[in-house]
C-alpha positions as CSV (number, residue, x, y, z in Angstrom):
1,M,-23.3,-1.7,-8.5
2,S,-21.6,1.4,-6.5
3,A,-18.5,1.0,-4.5
4,E,-18.4,0.8,-0.9
5,T,-16.7,3.5,1.1
6,V,-15.9,4.5,4.3
7,T,-16.1,8.1,5.5
8,V,-13.8,9.3,8.1
9,G,-14.2,12.7,10.0
10,V,-17.0,15.4,9.4
11,G,-17.5,18.2,7.1
12,A,-14.4,19.9,5.2
13,D,-12.1,17.1,7.1
14,A,-14.0,14.3,5.9
15,V,-12.5,11.8,3.9
16,Q,-13.7,9.0,1.9
17,V,-11.6,5.7,1.3
18,A,-13.1,3.2,-1.2
19,R,-13.0,-0.4,-0.8
20,V,-10.1,-2.0,-2.9
21,P,-11.5,-4.7,-5.3
22,D,-10.6,-8.4,-4.2
23,I,-10.3,-7.5,-0.2
24,D,-11.9,-9.7,2.1
25,D,-14.8,-8.7,4.4
26,A,-12.4,-9.0,7.6
27,T,-9.6,-6.9,6.2
28,W,-11.8,-4.4,5.1
29,A,-13.3,-4.2,8.6
30,E,-9.9,-3.8,10.2
31,L,-9.2,-1.0,7.9
32,Q,-12.4,0.7,8.6
33,E,-11.8,0.6,12.2
34,F,-8.1,1.4,11.6
35,L,-9.1,4.7,9.5
36,K,-11.5,5.7,12.1
37,S,-9.3,5.4,14.8
38,N,-6.5,7.4,12.8
39,P,-8.1,10.3,10.8
40,D,-4.8,11.9,10.1
41,Q,-3.5,8.5,8.2
42,A,-6.7,8.6,6.2
43,K,-6.2,12.3,5.2
44,S,-2.5,11.1,4.4
45,L,-3.9,7.9,2.3
46,Q,-6.1,10.2,0.3
47,K,-3.3,12.8,-0.3
48,F,-1.2,10.0,-1.7
49,A,-3.8,8.5,-3.8
50,K,-4.2,11.8,-5.4
51,D,-0.3,12.3,-6.2
52,P,0.3,10.6,-9.4
53,E,4.6,10.9,-9.0
54,A,4.1,9.4,-5.4
55,M,1.8,6.7,-6.7
56,K,4.2,6.1,-9.6
57,G,7.2,6.0,-7.4
58,F,5.5,3.3,-4.9
59,L,4.3,1.3,-7.5
60,Q,7.8,1.2,-9.2
61,T,9.4,0.4,-5.9
62,Q,7.0,-2.4,-5.3
63,A,7.5,-3.9,-8.7
64,M,11.4,-4.2,-8.2
65,A,10.8,-5.6,-4.8
66,Q,8.5,-8.4,-5.9
67,H,11.3,-9.0,-9.0
68,Y,13.9,-9.4,-6.6
69,Q,12.0,-11.3,-4.1
70,A,11.0,-13.9,-6.9
71,K,14.5,-14.3,-7.9
72,M,15.7,-14.8,-4.3
73,E,12.9,-17.5,-3.7
74,S,13.7,-19.1,-7.0
75,G,17.4,-19.7,-6.0
76,D,19.2,-17.3,-8.3
77,S,22.5,-17.6,-6.9
78,A,23.7,-14.5,-8.8
79,V,21.2,-12.4,-7.2
80,Q,21.6,-13.9,-3.7
81,D,25.4,-13.1,-4.0
82,R,24.9,-9.4,-5.0
83,M,22.4,-9.3,-1.9
84,K,24.8,-11.0,0.6
85,A,27.3,-8.1,-0.8
86,M,25.2,-5.5,-0.3
87,E,24.5,-6.6,3.6
88,L,28.3,-6.5,4.0
89,D,28.6,-3.2,2.3
């Protein structure tokens, strides 16, 4: 089974973006339309995806945000107090 892709642009400026596993059809259709309407964004996404250091930094930031979001949602008072202190700083 081949991966589904969308091609944005023509010739040397063409960018292919592959469908992410588990993305629903409506979101995929919306993303395709966005990329076709914004070819510069498609190029930026492709460049980002090929940069391992940028990807690593993004994934680390995402993991930290998820960790602290889970702490906040669970009612961890120590984390909530530190977040409130940062707001006031």
